[in-house]
C-alpha positions in Angstrom: -288.4 32.8 -50.1 -287.8 32.9 -53.7 -286.0 29.9 -55.6 -283.9 32.5 -57.4 -282.6 33.8 -54.0 -282.0 30.2 -52.8 -280.0 29.4 -55.9 -277.9 32.6 -55.5 -277.4 32.1 -51.8 -276.0 28.6 -52.3 -273.6 29.6 -55.0 -272.4 32.5 -52.9 -271.0 29.9 -50.3 -267.9 29.3 -52.6 -267.2 33.1 -52.5 -267.6 33.1 -48.7 -265.1 30.2 -48.4 -262.6 31.8 -50.7 -262.8 35.1 -48.7 -262.4 33.4 -45.4 -259.4 31.5 -46.8 -257.7 34.6 -48.1 -258.4 36.6 -44.9 -257.9 33.6 -42.6 -261.3 34.3 -41.0 -263.2 31.8 -38.8 -266.6 30.6 -39.9 -269.5 29.1 -37.8 -269.2 25.6 -39.2 -272.1 24.3 -37.1 -274.4 26.8 -38.5 -273.2 26.3 -42.0 -273.7 22.5 -41.7 -277.4 23.0 -40.4 -279.6 22.2 -43.3 -282.6 24.0 -41.8 -280.5 27.0 -40.8 -280.9 28.6 -44.2 -284.1 29.9 -45.6 -284.2 27.4 -48.4 -283.7 24.4 -46.1 -286.5 25.7 -43.9 -288.7 26.2 -46.9 -287.9 22.7 -48.2 -289.0 21.1 -44.9 -292.2 23.1 -44.5 -294.0 24.9 -47.3 -292.0 23.3 -50.0 -292.8 19.8 -48.8 -296.5 20.8 -48.8 -296.5 22.3 -52.2 -293.7 20.5 -54.0 -293.2 17.2 -52.2 -295.1 15.3 -54.9 -292.7 16.6 -57.7 -290.3 14.1 -59.3 -286.8 14.8 -57.9 -288.1 16.7 -54.8 -286.8 14.0 -52.3 -283.4 14.0 -54.1 -283.1 17.7 -53.8 -283.8 17.6 -50.2 -281.1 15.0 -49.8 -278.6 16.7 -52.0 -279.3 20.0 -50.0 -278.7 18.2 -46.8 -275.4 16.6 -48.1 -274.3 20.1 -49.4 -274.7 21.7 -46.0 -272.7 18.8 -44.4 -269.9 19.2 -46.9 -269.9 23.0 -46.6 -269.7 22.5 -42.8 -266.6 20.3 -43.4 -265.0 23.0 -45.6 -265.6 25.6 -42.9 -264.0 23.2 -40.3 -260.9 23.0 -42.6 -260.7 26.7 -42.9 -261.1 27.2 -39.1 -258.3 24.6 -38.6 -256.0 26.7 -40.9 -255.9 23.9 -43.5 -256.4 26.3 -46.3 -255.0 24.3 -49.1 -257.2 21.4 -48.2 -260.2 23.9 -48.1 -259.2 25.1 -51.5 -259.0 21.5 -52.8 -262.4 20.8 -51.2 -264.2 23.5 -53.1 -262.4 23.0 -56.4 -264.5 22.9 -59.5 -265.1 19.4 -61.0 -263.5 16.8 -58.8 -264.6 17.9 -55.4 -267.7 16.6 -53.6 -268.6 20.2 -52.7 -268.7 21.1 -56.3 -270.7 18.1 -57.2 -273.3 18.7 -54.4 -273.4 22.5 -55.3 -274.2 21.5 -58.9 -276.8 19.0 -57.8 -278.6 21.6 -55.6 -278.5 24.1 -58.3 -279.9 21.8 -60.9 -282.6 20.7 -58.4 -283.6 24.2 -57.8 -283.8 25.0 -61.5 -285.9 21.8 -62.0 -288.2 22.8 -59.2 -288.6 26.3 -60.7 -289.5 24.8 -64.0 -292.1 22.4 -62.5 -293.7 25.3 -60.6 -293.9 27.4 -63.6 -295.6 24.6 -65.5 -298.0 24.1 -62.7 -299.1 27.8 -62.7 -299.6 27.8 -66.5 
């Protein structure tokens, strides 16, 4: 699991949601809400905890990742219920909780990458 892939995967959720809204597709909200259901979440709870758990901000990244998945699951539920405008509002840039958490996870991953690079040097 690379942190670059984790970053890309989490940013791709917005595209997945927009596509589902446009095509009125159903999503697996339970799986999306499962923090450990993604490779990065599994890594955070296992290898990441062992190798990076001591880094400043690690615990906050784990919490932001958990909250991100819960919010993403809520967005999927809105889409599944046909509440497309509410789902769009829920992923809007800036004011939405989804956007805030997505940015927090992205920043946390970027910081973790930086700390790991410094550790190797």
